[in-house]
C-alpha positions as CSV (number, residue, x, y, z in Angstrom):
1,M,11.9,-93.6,11.5
2,K,15.2,-94.9,13.0
3,T,17.7,-92.2,13.9
4,T,15.8,-89.5,12.2
5,M,12.9,-89.6,14.6
6,K,15.2,-89.8,17.6
7,A,16.9,-86.6,16.5
8,L,13.7,-84.6,16.4
9,P,12.1,-82.8,19.4
10,S,9.3,-84.8,21.0
11,L,6.7,-82.2,20.0
12,L,7.8,-82.3,16.4
13,I,7.8,-86.1,16.4
14,A,4.2,-86.1,17.6
15,S,3.2,-83.5,15.0
16,V,4.8,-85.5,12.1
17,M,3.3,-88.8,13.3
18,S,-0.1,-87.1,13.5
19,L,0.2,-85.7,9.9
20,T,1.1,-89.1,8.6
21,A,-1.7,-90.9,10.4
22,Q,-4.4,-88.5,9.6
23,G,-3.6,-88.3,5.9
24,H,-4.3,-85.5,3.5
25,E,-6.1,-84.8,0.3
26,L,-4.4,-84.4,-3.0
27,L,-5.4,-82.7,-6.2
28,V,-4.1,-84.1,-9.4
29,G,-4.1,-82.2,-12.7
30,G,-2.9,-83.4,-16.0
31,Y,-3.5,-83.8,-19.7
32,T,-6.9,-85.4,-19.4
33,D,-10.5,-84.2,-19.3
34,S,-10.7,-84.1,-15.5
35,L,-9.4,-82.8,-12.3
36,Y,-9.0,-85.5,-9.6
37,R,-9.2,-85.4,-5.8
38,Y,-7.6,-88.3,-3.8
39,R,-7.0,-89.3,-0.2
40,F,-3.3,-89.7,0.6
41,S,-2.4,-91.6,3.8
42,D,0.6,-93.6,5.1
43,G,2.5,-93.1,1.9
44,H,-0.3,-94.3,-0.4
45,I,-2.9,-92.7,-2.7
46,E,-6.2,-94.4,-2.2
47,A,-7.4,-96.1,-5.3
48,Q,-10.9,-94.6,-5.5
49,P,-10.9,-90.9,-6.1
50,L,-12.9,-88.7,-3.7
51,Q,-14.1,-86.6,-6.6
52,V,-13.6,-86.2,-10.4
53,V,-14.5,-82.9,-12.0
54,A,-14.7,-82.4,-15.7
55,T,-12.3,-79.8,-17.1
56,S,-10.0,-79.9,-20.1
57,N,-6.2,-80.3,-19.7
58,P,-5.9,-78.9,-16.1
59,S,-2.1,-79.0,-16.3
60,W,-1.3,-76.6,-13.5
61,L,-3.3,-75.9,-10.3
62,T,-3.1,-72.8,-8.0
63,L,-4.7,-72.9,-4.5
64,S,-5.6,-69.8,-2.6
65,V,-3.9,-69.2,0.7
66,D,-7.1,-70.1,2.6
67,A,-7.6,-73.2,0.5
68,R,-11.1,-72.1,-0.5
69,Q,-10.4,-71.6,-4.2
70,V,-8.6,-73.6,-6.9
71,F,-7.6,-72.2,-10.3
72,A,-6.7,-74.6,-13.1
73,V,-5.1,-73.5,-16.4
74,N,-6.7,-75.4,-19.3
75,E,-3.7,-76.0,-21.5
76,Q,-5.1,-75.7,-25.0
77,A,-5.2,-73.3,-27.9
78,P,-6.9,-70.9,-27.4
79,G,-6.1,-71.1,-23.7
80,R,-8.7,-71.1,-20.8
81,V,-8.5,-70.8,-17.0
82,S,-11.1,-72.4,-14.7
83,A,-12.1,-71.4,-11.2
84,F,-13.4,-73.7,-8.5
85,S,-14.5,-73.3,-4.9
86,L,-13.5,-75.7,-2.1
87,D,-16.0,-76.3,0.7
88,R,-14.9,-77.2,4.2
89,Q,-14.9,-80.9,3.3
90,H,-12.7,-80.0,0.3
91,G,-15.5,-80.7,-2.2
92,L,-14.9,-78.9,-5.6
93,T,-17.5,-76.8,-7.3
94,A,-17.0,-75.3,-10.7
95,L,-17.5,-71.5,-10.7
96,N,-16.6,-70.3,-14.2
97,Q,-14.1,-70.4,-17.0
98,V,-12.5,-67.5,-18.9
99,S,-10.0,-66.9,-21.7
100,S,-6.3,-67.0,-20.7
101,D,-5.7,-64.3,-23.4
102,G,-3.2,-66.6,-25.0
103,A,-2.4,-70.1,-26.1
104,E,-1.4,-73.2,-24.0
105,P,-1.2,-71.8,-20.5
106,T,1.2,-73.8,-18.4
107,H,1.4,-72.0,-15.1
108,S,-0.3,-69.5,-12.8
109,S,0.0,-67.9,-9.4
110,L,-2.0,-65.5,-7.2
111,S,-0.9,-62.1,-6.1
112,H,-0.1,-61.9,-2.4
113,D,-3.4,-60.1,-1.8
114,G,-5.4,-62.6,-3.8
115,R,-6.8,-59.9,-6.1
116,F,-5.2,-61.2,-9.4
117,L,-4.2,-64.4,-11.1
118,F,-1.0,-64.2,-13.1
119,V,-1.0,-66.7,-16.0
120,A,1.9,-67.9,-18.1
121,N,0.8,-68.7,-21.7
122,Y,3.5,-70.9,-23.2
123,G,2.0,-70.5,-26.7
124,G,4.0,-73.4,-28.2
125,S,1.7,-73.7,-31.3
126,N,0.8,-70.1,-31.5
127,A,2.3,-68.1,-34.5
128,E,3.2,-65.3,-32.1
129,G,4.5,-67.4,-29.3
130,G,3.5,-67.0,-25.6
131,N,2.7,-64.2,-23.3
132,L,1.7,-63.4,-19.8
133,A,-1.8,-62.4,-18.8
134,V,-3.4,-60.9,-15.7
135,L,-6.9,-62.0,-14.6
136,P,-8.9,-60.3,-11.8
137,V,-10.3,-62.6,-9.0
138,L,-13.8,-61.4,-8.3
139,A,-16.0,-61.8,-5.3
140,G,-16.7,-65.4,-4.4
141,G,-13.6,-66.6,-6.3
142,R,-14.9,-66.3,-9.9
143,L,-12.4,-65.1,-12.5
144,G,-12.9,-61.9,-14.5
145,E,-11.8,-61.4,-18.1
146,P,-8.1,-60.6,-18.6
147,V,-7.1,-57.0,-18.0
148,Q,-3.5,-57.1,-19.2
149,Q,-1.3,-59.0,-21.6
150,V,2.5,-58.7,-22.3
151,R,4.6,-60.4,-24.9
152,H,8.4,-60.5,-24.7
153,V,11.0,-60.6,-27.5
154,A,12.5,-64.0,-28.2
155,S,16.3,-64.6,-28.1
156,K,16.2,-66.8,-31.2
157,V,19.3,-68.6,-29.9
158,D,17.7,-72.0,-30.6
159,A,16.1,-71.7,-34.0
160,E,13.4,-74.2,-33.2
161,R,12.5,-73.7,-29.5
162,Q,13.3,-70.0,-29.1
163,A,12.0,-68.5,-32.3
164,M,9.2,-67.1,-30.3
165,P,8.7,-66.1,-26.6
166,H,7.4,-68.8,-24.3
167,V,6.4,-67.6,-20.8
168,H,6.7,-70.7,-18.5
169,S,6.0,-69.3,-15.1
170,M,4.7,-66.3,-13.1
171,V,6.0,-66.0,-9.5
172,S,5.6,-63.2,-7.0
173,S,8.4,-61.9,-4.9
174,P,8.3,-62.8,-1.2
175,E,7.1,-59.4,-0.1
176,G,4.5,-59.3,-3.0
177,R,5.7,-56.0,-4.6
178,Y,7.1,-57.7,-7.7
179,V,6.1,-60.4,-10.2
180,F,8.7,-62.4,-12.2
181,A,8.0,-64.0,-15.6
182,S,10.4,-66.7,-16.7
183,D,10.5,-66.8,-20.5
184,L,12.0,-69.9,-22.0
185,G,12.0,-68.4,-25.5
186,A,13.7,-65.1,-24.4
187,D,16.4,-66.5,-22.1
188,R,15.4,-63.9,-19.5
189,V,13.4,-63.5,-16.3
190,F,11.4,-60.3,-16.4
191,A,10.5,-58.4,-13.3
192,Y,7.3,-56.3,-13.0
193,R,6.3,-53.9,-10.3
194,Y,2.8,-54.8,-8.9
195,D,0.3,-52.1,-8.1
196,V,-3.2,-53.4,-7.1
197,D,-4.7,-49.9,-7.6
198,K,-3.9,-49.8,-11.3
199,A,-6.3,-51.1,-14.0
200,Q,-3.3,-52.9,-15.5
201,P,-1.4,-53.8,-12.3
202,L,2.0,-54.9,-13.7
203,E,4.6,-52.3,-14.8
204,A,7.9,-53.4,-16.4
205,F,10.7,-52.9,-13.9
206,A,13.8,-54.9,-14.8
207,S,15.1,-58.2,-16.3
208,V,18.0,-60.6,-15.9
209,A,19.6,-62.4,-18.7
210,L,20.4,-66.1,-18.5
211,P,23.0,-68.0,-20.5
212,P,22.1,-68.1,-24.2
213,G,20.0,-71.1,-25.1
214,S,19.4,-72.1,-21.5
215,G,15.6,-71.7,-21.5
216,P,14.4,-70.5,-18.0
217,R,11.4,-72.4,-16.7
218,H,10.4,-72.2,-13.0
219,L,11.5,-69.8,-10.2
220,L,11.5,-70.5,-6.5
221,F,12.5,-68.1,-3.7
222,S,14.3,-69.2,-0.6
223,A,12.4,-69.2,2.8
224,D,14.2,-66.1,4.0
225,G,13.4,-64.2,0.8
226,R,17.1,-63.3,0.1
227,H,17.8,-65.8,-2.7
228,A,16.1,-67.7,-5.5
229,W,16.6,-70.7,-7.7
230,L,15.5,-71.1,-11.3
231,T,15.4,-74.2,-13.5
232,L,17.0,-73.8,-16.9
233,E,15.1,-76.3,-18.9
234,M,17.2,-76.5,-22.1
235,S,20.6,-76.6,-20.5
236,A,19.6,-78.7,-17.5
237,A,20.9,-76.5,-14.8
238,V,19.8,-74.5,-11.8
239,A,20.5,-70.8,-11.6
240,V,21.2,-69.4,-8.1
241,F,20.3,-65.7,-7.5
242,D,20.7,-63.1,-4.8
243,Y,17.5,-61.1,-4.4
244,Q,16.8,-57.6,-3.2
245,D,14.2,-54.9,-4.0
246,G,12.8,-56.5,-7.2
247,R,16.2,-57.4,-8.7
248,L,17.7,-60.8,-9.2
249,T,21.5,-61.0,-9.4
250,L,22.8,-64.2,-11.0
251,R,25.5,-65.7,-8.8
252,D,25.9,-69.3,-10.1
253,T,24.6,-72.0,-12.4
254,V,24.7,-75.6,-11.2
255,P,24.4,-78.4,-13.7
256,L,21.8,-81.2,-13.2
257,T,23.6,-83.8,-15.3
258,G,27.2,-84.5,-16.4
259,S,25.9,-86.5,-19.4
260,G,26.8,-85.4,-22.8
261,D,23.5,-86.7,-24.2
262,P,21.4,-83.8,-25.4
263,G,18.3,-85.8,-24.4
264,A,19.4,-85.6,-20.8
265,R,18.9,-81.9,-20.7
266,A,15.2,-81.3,-19.8
267,A,15.0,-79.6,-16.4
268,G,11.5,-79.3,-14.9
269,A,10.1,-78.6,-11.4
270,L,11.9,-77.6,-8.3
271,H,10.7,-77.6,-4.6
272,A,12.4,-77.1,-1.3
273,S,11.9,-79.1,1.9
274,A,9.8,-77.4,4.6
275,D,12.9,-76.9,6.8
276,G,14.7,-75.1,4.0
277,R,17.7,-77.5,4.0
278,F,17.2,-79.3,0.7
279,L,16.2,-78.4,-2.8
280,Y,14.7,-81.1,-5.2
281,V,14.8,-80.7,-8.9
282,S,13.4,-82.9,-11.7
283,N,15.2,-83.6,-14.9
284,R,13.3,-85.3,-17.6
285,G,14.3,-86.7,-21.0
286,T,16.7,-89.6,-20.9
287,A,17.8,-88.7,-17.3
288,N,14.4,-89.1,-15.7
289,E,15.6,-88.4,-12.2
290,L,15.3,-86.2,-9.2
291,V,18.5,-84.4,-8.1
292,V,18.7,-83.6,-4.4
293,F,20.8,-80.6,-3.3
294,A,21.8,-79.4,0.2
295,I,21.2,-75.7,0.5
296,D,23.9,-73.6,2.0
297,P,22.2,-71.7,4.9
298,V,24.2,-68.6,4.3
299,D,24.1,-67.9,0.6
300,A,21.7,-70.6,-0.7
301,G,24.4,-72.3,-2.8
302,L,23.8,-75.9,-3.9
303,K,25.7,-79.1,-3.3
304,V,24.5,-82.4,-4.8
305,V,23.5,-84.9,-2.2
306,Q,21.8,-87.6,-4.5
307,R,20.6,-88.4,-7.9
308,R,17.5,-90.6,-7.7
309,S,15.7,-92.3,-10.7
310,V,12.0,-91.5,-10.7
311,E,11.5,-95.1,-12.0
312,G,9.2,-93.7,-14.7
313,D,9.1,-91.4,-17.7
314,H,9.0,-87.6,-17.7
315,P,8.8,-86.3,-14.2
316,R,7.0,-83.0,-15.1
317,E,6.1,-82.1,-11.5
318,F,6.4,-83.5,-8.0
319,A,5.3,-82.7,-4.4
320,I,6.7,-83.3,-0.9
321,D,3.8,-84.4,1.3
322,P,2.9,-82.4,4.4
323,S,4.7,-84.9,6.7
324,Q,7.9,-84.4,4.7
325,A,8.2,-88.2,4.7
326,F,7.4,-88.8,1.0
327,V,7.9,-87.3,-2.4
328,L,5.2,-87.9,-5.0
329,V,6.4,-87.7,-8.6
330,A,4.0,-87.0,-11.6
331,N,5.6,-89.1,-14.4
332,Q,3.6,-87.6,-17.2
333,K,4.6,-89.9,-20.1
334,G,4.5,-93.0,-17.9
335,D,0.9,-92.4,-16.8
336,E,1.7,-92.8,-13.2
337,I,2.4,-91.2,-9.8
338,V,5.4,-92.7,-8.0
339,V,5.6,-92.3,-4.2
340,I,9.1,-92.4,-2.9
341,R,10.1,-92.4,0.8
342,R,12.1,-89.5,2.0
343,D,14.6,-89.3,4.9
344,R,13.9,-86.0,6.7
345,D,17.4,-85.8,8.2
346,S,19.6,-86.5,5.2
347,G,17.2,-85.3,2.6
348,K,17.8,-88.5,0.6
349,L,15.2,-90.4,-1.3
350,G,14.7,-94.1,-0.5
351,E,12.5,-96.9,-1.8
352,V,9.4,-96.6,-3.9
353,V,6.4,-97.3,-1.7
354,Q,3.7,-97.0,-4.4
355,T,3.3,-96.7,-8.1
356,F,-0.2,-95.3,-8.8
357,D,-1.8,-95.5,-12.2
358,Q,-2.9,-92.0,-13.4
359,A,-3.2,-90.8,-17.0
360,S,-0.8,-88.0,-18.0
361,P,-0.3,-86.4,-14.5
362,S,1.3,-82.9,-14.6
363,D,0.7,-81.3,-11.3
364,L,0.1,-82.3,-7.7
365,K,-1.2,-80.1,-4.9
366,F,-1.9,-81.1,-1.3
367,I,-4.9,-79.5,0.4
368,D,-4.3,-78.6,4.1
């Protein structure tokens, strides 16, 4: 691709071209009654799905490291979580479904050893709010019944949105010894020490307070494991942390928008490029854009490179394809996935190469 390809080593050029030519498979979850598997090649999702599997509101998908299992939260009240196996041709087979031990689960992640699934129950319509739950992963990839549940205390800064706790994500530390629960309703990220040998493997360790009314959502660690970023949904900002031994130290908060419109404050997903040079963050509401940041290689500080409209409504999640040449945006309220070309050198987003009709998409995961 013009100067970008010329700047890359020949071996890397061949690798990237191979990835683009061969294509990959894509799992799409959303607020529908099915989980979808598609072929993605040359910047396009093929119209005919490879497979459609019935399951209610699979709004977040978690893949095992070996890409042999998929876990889908079923965002409903009461909440459920479904387990699927993936064969060598990536065919999905339903294994079982269990309670999430809460309401409206919106996120999950696996422990580094693959022994437990950590579930964030947002609990928006539940009288007690949300909680975190721990589910064992059994032999063959089936899920066991929950073995632990924790509910935090709400900040009550926002009388409507923070009257109750709302756990929005569960993310393990890079070394796997700690698990972090971001609670939008509590304005805190809670750290838990992880011990696989205990019947209830999470033990409260520490927490870090965020600006009142900011609403922490999703946490992402830097590639070197020394820093982390966190979307603050309600204030539309990104918190920048230093990380060491289970403790996050807040160093900076970077705004996503300069607009005074309250409707433009709805931060969502965040993902880094494979080379660790750029961070991409979605902002929904009236903004409906992706903000591209350059990452400082020393302290993981952020500098705005670009603000790019998603050309749709409510970019709940997005994914950078394995070739790093495209960004796929799940515009939930627009009922579409928008594929945008990405420049690997500058990090900037270019033209839309496809707008793909898909009912209420909320998560996108590539299968290697």
